[in-house]
SEFI-840728 format. One record per residue (C-alpha): x, y, z; residue in three letters. Coordinates in steps of 0.5 Angstrom, whole numbers. Layout:
// residues N
       u       v       w   residuo
       X       Y       Z       Ala
...
//
This chain:
// residues 107
       u       v       w   residuo
    -148      43    -144       Unk
    -142      43    -149       Unk
    -144      39    -155       Unk
    -139      34    -158       Unk
    -138      31    -165       Unk
    -134      26    -168       Unk
    -127      29    -171       Unk
    -129      27    -178       Unk
    -136      31    -178       Unk
    -132      37    -175       Unk
    -127      37    -181       Unk
    -133      36    -186       Unk
    -137      41    -183       Unk
    -131      46    -183       Unk
    -129      44    -190       Unk
    -136      45    -193       Unk
    -136      52    -190       Unk
    -129      54    -193       Unk
    -132      51    -200       Unk
    -138      56    -199       Unk
    -134      62    -198       Unk
    -129      60    -203       Unk
    -135      60    -208       Unk
    -137      67    -205       Unk
    -144      65    -204       Unk
    -149      61    -199       Unk
    -144      63    -193       Unk
    -147      63    -187       Unk
    -144      66    -181       Unk
    -148      63    -176       Unk
    -145      56    -179       Unk
    -138      59    -179       Unk
    -139      61    -171       Unk
    -141      54    -170       Unk
    -136      50    -173       Unk
    -130      55    -170       Unk
    -134      53    -163       Unk
    -134      46    -165       Unk
    -127      46    -167       Unk
    -125      46    -159       Unk
    -130      41    -157       Unk
    -128      35    -162       Unk
    -129      29    -158       Unk
    -122      25    -157       Unk
    -118      32    -159       Unk
    -120      36    -153       Unk
    -122      36    -146       Unk
    -126      40    -142       Unk
    -122      45    -138       Unk
    -123      46    -131       Unk
    -121      53    -131       Unk
    -124      59    -135       Unk
    -120      64    -139       Unk
    -119      70    -135       Unk
    -120      67    -128       Unk
    -116      68    -122       Unk
    -112      62    -119       Unk
    -107      60    -115       Unk
    -101      55    -116       Unk
    -101      51    -109       Unk
     -94      49    -110       Unk
     -91      56    -110       Unk
     -97      60    -108       Unk
     -96      64    -115       Unk
    -103      68    -116       Unk
    -105      70    -123       Unk
    -110      71    -129       Unk
    -111      65    -134       Unk
    -109      68    -141       Unk
    -108      62    -145       Unk
    -110      54    -144       Unk
    -106      48    -147       Unk
    -109      41    -148       Unk
    -103      36    -150       Unk
    -104      29    -153       Unk
    -100      25    -148       Unk
    -100      30    -142       Unk
    -104      34    -137       Unk
    -108      41    -139       Unk
    -103      47    -138       Unk
    -105      54    -136       Unk
    -101      61    -138       Unk
    -102      65    -131       Unk
    -100      72    -132       Unk
     -99      77    -126       Unk
     -94      83    -125       Unk
     -88      83    -121       Unk
     -86      88    -115       Unk
     -83      93    -121       Unk
     -90      93    -125       Unk
     -87      89    -130       Unk
     -91      83    -133       Unk
     -89      76    -132       Unk
     -92      69    -134       Unk
     -91      62    -133       Unk
     -95      55    -135       Unk
     -98      51    -130       Unk
    -101      44    -130       Unk
    -108      44    -128       Unk
    -107      39    -122       Unk
    -103      45    -119       Unk
    -108      50    -119       Unk
    -114      52    -115       Unk
    -119      57    -116       Unk
    -119      63    -112       Unk
    -126      65    -108       Unk
    -127      72    -109       Unk
//
């Protein structure tokens, strides 16, 4: 289960870790990793994404199939995913899609 903390608590934790790093002592890499993970689940700043990185999905409107290589969360909008694939000549192509247009491909 994803752990949520308040935005200010996460900022305080990150500031504390940066201060310890600047002092050159007492730096705990486990705490740094925890802080980085929490930055992406700060309540009110991020939402739970429906799809995972590296997952293959299909756009239900264009039938474009791609692998998710990036995700974006917008303040006033829907989550978006960058899908990558290759065209018929083998050149890489990529495009951003809204979450509501995508469906998971069952393998």
